[in-house]
C-alpha positions as a Markdown table, in Angstrom:
| # | Residue | x | y | z |
|---|---|---|---|---|
| 1 | Met | 37.2 | 42.2 | 64.6 |
| 2 | Ser | 39.8 | 39.8 | 63.3 |
| 3 | Gly | 41.2 | 40.3 | 59.8 |
| 4 | Leu | 39.8 | 36.9 | 58.7 |
| 5 | Arg | 36.5 | 37.6 | 59.6 |
| 6 | Leu | 36.4 | 41.2 | 58.2 |
| 7 | Ala | 37.9 | 39.5 | 54.9 |
| 8 | Val | 35.0 | 37.0 | 55.0 |
| 9 | Leu | 32.4 | 39.7 | 55.8 |
| 10 | Ile | 33.4 | 41.7 | 52.5 |
| 11 | Val | 33.5 | 38.8 | 50.3 |
| 12 | Ala | 29.9 | 38.3 | 51.5 |
| 13 | Thr | 28.8 | 41.9 | 51.4 |
| 14 | Ser | 30.5 | 42.0 | 47.5 |
| 15 | Ser | 28.7 | 38.7 | 46.5 |
| 16 | Ile | 25.5 | 39.7 | 47.8 |
| 17 | Cys | 25.5 | 43.3 | 46.1 |
| 18 | Thr | 26.6 | 41.5 | 42.6 |
| 19 | Leu | 23.9 | 38.9 | 42.8 |
| 20 | Pro | 21.4 | 40.7 | 40.8 |
| 21 | Ala | 24.1 | 41.1 | 37.9 |
| 22 | Phe | 23.5 | 37.4 | 37.4 |
| 23 | Ala | 19.6 | 38.0 | 37.0 |
| 24 | Ala | 18.4 | 37.8 | 33.4 |
| 25 | Ala | 18.9 | 41.7 | 31.6 |
| 26 | Glu | 15.6 | 43.1 | 30.8 |
| 27 | Ser | 14.8 | 44.0 | 27.3 |
| 28 | Ser | 11.9 | 45.2 | 25.2 |
| 29 | Tyr | 10.0 | 42.7 | 23.3 |
| 30 | Val | 7.1 | 42.2 | 20.6 |
| 31 | Tyr | 5.3 | 38.8 | 21.7 |
| 32 | Cys | 3.3 | 37.0 | 19.0 |
| 33 | Asp | 1.0 | 33.8 | 19.0 |
| 34 | Asn | -0.1 | 32.2 | 15.4 |
| 35 | Gly | -3.3 | 30.7 | 17.2 |
| 36 | Leu | -2.0 | 27.2 | 17.0 |
| 37 | Arg | -2.1 | 25.4 | 20.0 |
| 38 | Cys | 0.4 | 22.1 | 20.5 |
| 39 | Phe | -0.2 | 18.7 | 22.1 |
| 40 | Lys | 3.7 | 18.2 | 23.0 |
| 41 | Ala | 6.5 | 20.2 | 23.9 |
| 42 | Pro | 8.5 | 22.7 | 22.6 |
| 43 | Cys | 5.4 | 24.3 | 20.8 |
| 44 | Pro | 6.7 | 26.6 | 17.8 |
| 45 | Ser | 3.2 | 28.8 | 17.6 |
| 46 | Asn | 4.5 | 31.6 | 19.6 |
| 47 | Ser | 7.4 | 33.9 | 19.2 |
| 48 | Ala | 9.0 | 37.4 | 21.1 |
| 49 | Leu | 11.1 | 39.6 | 19.2 |
| 50 | Asp | 13.8 | 41.4 | 21.3 |
| 51 | Leu | 14.2 | 44.9 | 20.0 |
| 52 | Ala | 17.8 | 45.5 | 21.1 |
| 53 | Thr | 19.2 | 42.7 | 19.5 |
| 54 | Gly | 16.8 | 41.5 | 16.5 |
| 55 | Thr | 16.7 | 38.0 | 17.8 |
| 56 | Ile | 13.5 | 35.8 | 17.8 |
| 57 | Thr | 13.0 | 33.5 | 20.4 |
| 58 | Lys | 10.3 | 30.9 | 19.1 |
| 59 | Gly | 8.1 | 28.3 | 21.3 |
| 60 | Val | 8.4 | 31.1 | 24.1 |
| 61 | Ser | 5.3 | 31.3 | 26.0 |
| 62 | Ile | 4.4 | 34.8 | 28.2 |
| 63 | Asp | 4.2 | 35.3 | 31.8 |
| 64 | Thr | 2.0 | 38.5 | 32.7 |
| 65 | Ser | 1.6 | 37.8 | 36.5 |
| 66 | Gly | 4.1 | 40.6 | 37.2 |
| 67 | Leu | 2.7 | 43.5 | 35.0 |
| 68 | Pro | 1.2 | 46.4 | 37.2 |
| 69 | Gln | -3.0 | 46.6 | 37.3 |
| 70 | Ala | -3.0 | 49.6 | 34.8 |
| 71 | Asp | -1.3 | 47.3 | 32.3 |
| 72 | Glu | -3.4 | 44.1 | 33.1 |
| 73 | Ala | -6.4 | 46.1 | 31.8 |
| 74 | Ile | -4.4 | 46.7 | 28.8 |
| 75 | Thr | -3.6 | 42.8 | 28.0 |
| 76 | Ala | -7.0 | 41.7 | 28.9 |
| 77 | Gln | -8.2 | 43.3 | 25.6 |
| 78 | Pro | -8.4 | 40.5 | 22.9 |
| 79 | Asp | -5.4 | 40.2 | 20.6 |
| 80 | Val | -3.3 | 42.6 | 22.2 |
| 81 | Leu | -0.4 | 40.6 | 23.2 |
| 82 | Tyr | -1.1 | 37.7 | 20.4 |
| 83 | Ser | -0.9 | 39.6 | 17.5 |
| 84 | Gly | 2.2 | 41.8 | 18.5 |
| 85 | Lys | 0.3 | 45.1 | 19.1 |
| 86 | Ile | 2.4 | 46.5 | 22.0 |
| 87 | Val | 5.9 | 46.4 | 23.2 |
| 88 | Val | 6.5 | 44.8 | 26.7 |
| 89 | Arg | 9.4 | 45.2 | 29.0 |
| 90 | Gly | 10.8 | 41.9 | 30.6 |
| 91 | Ser | 13.3 | 39.3 | 30.1 |
| 92 | Ile | 13.3 | 35.8 | 28.7 |
| 93 | Glu | 14.0 | 32.8 | 31.4 |
| 94 | His | 13.6 | 29.1 | 30.9 |
| 95 | Arg | 11.3 | 27.1 | 33.1 |
| 96 | Ile | 11.1 | 23.7 | 33.6 |
| 97 | Gln | 7.5 | 22.1 | 32.7 |
| 98 | Thr | 6.3 | 18.8 | 32.6 |
| 99 | Phe | 4.4 | 17.5 | 29.3 |
| 100 | Thr | 3.5 | 13.7 | 29.0 |
| 101 | Gly | 5.8 | 12.7 | 31.9 |
| 102 | Lys | 8.7 | 14.1 | 30.0 |
| 103 | Glu | 10.5 | 17.3 | 31.8 |
| 104 | Tyr | 11.5 | 20.5 | 29.2 |
| 105 | Ser | 13.5 | 23.5 | 29.7 |
| 106 | Leu | 11.3 | 26.1 | 28.0 |
| 107 | Pro | 11.2 | 29.7 | 27.4 |
| 108 | Trp | 9.1 | 32.3 | 29.2 |
| 109 | Leu | 9.0 | 36.1 | 28.7 |
| 110 | Val | 8.3 | 37.4 | 31.8 |
| 111 | Ala | 6.6 | 40.8 | 31.3 |
| 112 | Thr | 7.4 | 43.5 | 33.6 |
| 113 | Arg | 5.7 | 46.4 | 32.1 |
| 114 | Ile | 4.2 | 47.7 | 28.7 |
| 115 | Val | 6.2 | 50.1 | 26.8 |
| 116 | Arg | 4.1 | 51.2 | 23.9 |
| 117 | Thr | 2.4 | 50.1 | 20.9 |
| 118 | Ala | 4.6 | 48.4 | 18.5 |
| 119 | Lys | 5.4 | 49.8 | 14.8 |
| 120 | Asp | 4.4 | 48.0 | 11.6 |
| 121 | Gly | 8.1 | 46.9 | 11.3 |
| 122 | Glu | 8.4 | 45.4 | 14.6 |
| 123 | Arg | 5.1 | 42.7 | 14.4 |
| 124 | Lys | 5.8 | 42.1 | 10.9 |
| 125 | His | 7.8 | 38.6 | 12.6 |
| 126 | Cys | 4.2 | 38.0 | 13.7 |
| 127 | Ser | 3.1 | 37.1 | 10.4 |
| 128 | Ser | 6.0 | 34.6 | 9.5 |
| 129 | His | 5.3 | 32.0 | 11.8 |
């Protein structure tokens, strides 16, 4: 193999190996929904508290489609997600959505698993909407 081909192969391989590093980092979140529904984006009725940083992301929706089956049964119970009763593992990503003909880049909490029950102090931001 020529030196140039070998160099290209090494660069390509190392690039592929580092791609996951560019993915959104997972963290643990407490998700809240105050129950109000919006007719225009962005909608500030939902929030997610990042337990690692203390950052609250407002206007975030939650995507539970990636949860394991056992966790889906838990999230099907009324108010489990919306009142901040559980801690979910996942990441915040932005998705383009169109409302009334206008595109918005909106935050989504993509949940990958349920970690545990949230502590009182972790869900207190739910009442501050």
